[in-house]
C-alpha positions as CSV (number, residue, x, y, z in Angstrom):
1,M,31.3,-29.1,38.4
2,N,30.5,-25.5,37.9
3,K,33.7,-23.5,37.7
4,A,32.3,-21.1,40.6
5,T,31.7,-24.1,42.9
6,R,34.0,-26.5,44.4
7,F,31.3,-29.2,44.9
8,D,28.0,-30.0,43.1
9,A,24.7,-31.5,44.3
10,G,24.7,-35.0,44.8
11,E,28.5,-35.2,45.5
12,I,29.6,-36.8,48.7
13,V,31.8,-34.8,51.0
14,R,33.8,-35.1,54.2
15,L,33.7,-32.6,57.0
16,R,37.2,-31.1,57.8
17,R,36.3,-30.0,61.5
18,D,33.8,-30.3,64.0
19,R,30.6,-28.6,63.6
20,Y,27.8,-28.7,65.8
21,E,26.7,-32.4,66.6
22,L,28.9,-33.4,63.4
23,K,32.3,-34.6,64.2
24,A,35.2,-34.1,61.7
25,G,35.4,-36.9,59.3
26,S,31.7,-37.3,59.1
27,C,30.3,-37.5,55.4
28,G,27.4,-36.5,53.9
29,I,25.6,-35.7,50.4
30,V,25.6,-32.2,49.0
31,W,21.8,-31.2,48.0
32,G,21.9,-27.5,47.8
33,V,24.3,-25.1,46.2
34,Y,23.7,-21.4,46.5
35,D,25.6,-18.7,44.6
36,F,26.4,-16.5,47.3
37,V,29.7,-14.9,48.4
38,P,31.1,-17.1,49.5
39,V,29.4,-20.0,47.8
40,L,27.3,-21.9,50.7
41,Y,26.3,-25.4,50.1
42,E,23.8,-27.6,52.2
43,A,24.2,-31.3,52.8
44,T,23.0,-34.1,55.0
45,F,25.6,-35.7,57.1
46,V,25.4,-39.1,58.7
47,T,26.6,-38.8,62.6
48,E,28.6,-40.9,64.5
49,S,25.5,-42.6,65.8
50,G,24.2,-43.1,62.5
51,E,21.6,-40.3,62.3
52,E,21.1,-37.8,59.8
53,A,21.9,-34.0,60.3
54,D,21.7,-31.3,57.9
55,L,24.3,-28.5,57.5
56,M,25.3,-25.3,55.7
57,F,29.0,-25.0,54.9
58,E,31.7,-23.2,52.8
59,D,34.3,-24.6,50.6
60,Q,36.9,-24.8,53.3
61,D,34.8,-27.0,55.6
62,C,34.8,-30.0,53.5
63,D,36.7,-32.3,51.2
64,A,35.4,-34.3,48.2
65,V,35.1,-38.0,49.2
66,S,36.9,-39.9,46.2
67,D,36.0,-43.5,47.5
68,V,32.7,-43.7,49.3
69,R,33.7,-47.3,50.6
70,E,36.3,-45.4,52.6
71,A,33.7,-43.2,54.5
72,P,31.9,-44.1,57.5
73,F,28.5,-45.7,56.7
74,P,29.1,-46.0,53.1
75,E,26.0,-47.9,52.4
76,R,23.9,-45.3,53.9
77,L,25.8,-42.6,51.9
78,L,25.3,-44.5,48.6
79,E,21.4,-44.9,49.6
80,M,21.2,-40.9,50.2
81,Q,22.8,-40.3,46.8
82,R,20.5,-42.7,44.7
83,V,17.4,-40.9,46.5
84,F,19.0,-37.6,45.5
85,E,19.5,-38.6,42.1
86,S,16.2,-40.4,41.6
87,G,14.5,-37.2,42.9
88,E,12.6,-39.3,45.5
89,R,13.2,-36.6,48.0
């Protein structure tokens, strides 16, 4: 992890509070890290209904997911992570 950023691209994160159509606890994969002040991240989250939703967020908006098996839709998140890491986007 870059010392200036809390999250890296490809990392799975959990939303701390409701944001737009996403509820607190929704998880997603970071695919953009922008070196602004404050640092901004872009991620694709999985909504409660299983749809994908993109969101930009700051450090304090999310926590890292240490065990994806405890996240909602773990298979979907692992597939999204695999696609990101393979460069298939």
